[in-house]
C-alpha positions, 0 to 999 in steps of 0.5 A, a space after each residue: 795619282 795613286 788611290 788612297 786605298 793603296 796606301 798599305 801596299 805603298 808602305 811596304 814598297 817603300 820599306 822594300 818588303 813587297 817582294 817578301 810577301 805571298 802573292 795572294 797577300 799582295 793582291 789582297 792588299 791591292 784590291 782590299 778596298 773593293 771589299 769595303 761595302 761588304 765590310 761596312 754591311 757586315 758592321 751594320 749587320 753586327 750592330 743590328 744583331 747586338 741591338 736586338 739581343 740588347 732588346 731581348 735582354 731588357 724585355 723582361 724589364 718592360 713587358 708586363 704580365 697580362 691581366 686576368 679579366 676573369 673575376 676583376 673588377 672593371 670601371 667604365 666611365 661613359 659606359 652607357 653607350 658607344 665604345 664604353 658599353 662595348 668595352 664593358 661588354 667585351 670585359 663581361 664576356 671574359 668574366 669581369 665584374 663591371 661598374 658603369 659610370 655615366 650621367 644618364 640613369 636611363 641609359 645606364 639601365 638599358 646598358 646593364 641589361 645588354 651587358 647582362 646577356 653576356 654573363 659566363 657565370 651567375 656570380 658576375 655583377 654589373 653596378 650602375 652609378 649616375 654621376 658627371 666625372 667631370 664636375 666635382 672630384 669629391 663626388 667621383 671619389 665617393 662613388 669610386 669608394 662605393 663601387 669598391 666596397 661592393 665589387 672590391 678593389 678596382 683592377 682596371 679603370 676605362 675612361 671612356 667619357 667624352 664629348 665632340 664638337 666639330 666646327 670652325 674655330 671662330 664658330 665655336 662658343 668660347 664656353 665649349 672650349 672649357 667644356 671639352 677640357 672638363 669632360 674629355 680631360 678632367 673626366 679622365 683625371 678625377 676617376 683615375 685620381 680616385 683609383 690609383 691609391 689603392 692600385 698602388 697599395 696593391 701593386 697592380 692595375 690597368 688604367 685605359 684612356 680613350 683618346 682619338 686619332 684626333 689626339 694624335 693630329 690636329 685636323 680642320 674642325 676640331 680646334 676645341 676637340 683635338 686639344 682635349 684629346 692631346 692633353 689625355 695623352 700627356 697625362 698618360 705619358 706622365 702617369 706611366 712614368 710614376 706608376 710603372 714601378 708599382 706594376 700599374 700600366 697605362 693604355 691610350 686608345 686612339 680609335 678612328 671614327 666609330 659608328 656610335 650615338 656620339 658620332 651620329 650627333 656630331 655629324 649633324 653640325 660637322 663642316 664639310 671639310 672635316 667630313 671629307 677628311 674623316 672619310 679617308 680613314 673609314 668607319 669602324 664598328 664599336 665591337 671591333 674597337 673595343 675587342 682591340 682596346 681590351 686586348 691591349 689594355 690586358 697585355 699592358 700595351 701603352 698605344 692602342 690603335 685600330 686598322 692600318 691608318 691607326 698603326 701608322 699614326 701610332 708609329 709616326 707620333 710615337 715620340 718619347 712614349 713608353 715602349 711595352 714590347 720589343 716588336 713595337 720598338 723595332 717596328 717604330 724604328 724601321 717604318 718611321 721613315 716610310 710612314 712620314 713619307 706616306 703621311 706628307 701625301 695625306 697632309 697634301 690631300 687634306 690641304 687640297 680638301 680645304 682649299 677646294 672647299 674654300 674656293 667653292 664657297 667663294 664661288 657660291 658667294 660670287 654667284 649669289 652676288 651676281 643674282 
């Protein structure tokens, strides 16, 4: 049986035209199918080049202009300690005016003194406001208005107020689920709602939400915490689509475990499984996390991740998230399959940890019964 790839030559033979063709053309017609892989490769390469060129053409439409922090007014909720305080310091180092918002007035005053040490000019101011951003929207709106009257319109809002509870689902008090949603989700909604109208009027601004890697995937022990951080991402994606035409850009940060007072408190009650899983991604310093987050927010990047694990998670969970650079989009397209393969090994490891801990507990129970 003749190969189907020789049909052009067969057709010519049937018409009696084969002898009239040059030898090189007859040879090409006999062997052209051998070049098929090369032809397909060239087509794919052409498609990739065209795709990249298209991205470059639309890049001015999706790449925001960087925000200058020198002289800008930055509001940081949860700014009295941990990542929030370090973000405030990082912004202050670049010449920003800072409004710190937190519940504990004593911690606020301590943070104010630390931040003021990093001033780059004598005009900079650190304003402290003691309020619970998760309780009463009218009160949050009032204090934000006060801050804007004193330091000018808010150029960047950093939603960093949050709490963590790590425990097994059935061991978490029912009221705790409500409290985490209030602080971690509504505590971001209320300040954002208070600054958006002015930002829209000025056609500029940055909104930053500090989520967590636990807001990208659900983990053992975080049945109360993870949903509250997942909710922040949903808010951020929806809000970005609304406010992008006004030149306002949203950044969602997904920091890993960070050496903060909040983590120290969390570790007191954290289940063994959660500790072992968390250790797989290491521990970051708040200063390092703050530098990355501030840089991404200034650039207007939607996703902000820290370290290789954070980068992989952001690429894996990008879904329909906004893209603010060509490089980011291409990297997500290229690495998605590879990262998914690596993630399957991680998930297998996490399941193994959970099973091992469960077996150890059952063995201890059996031992106690026999004694």
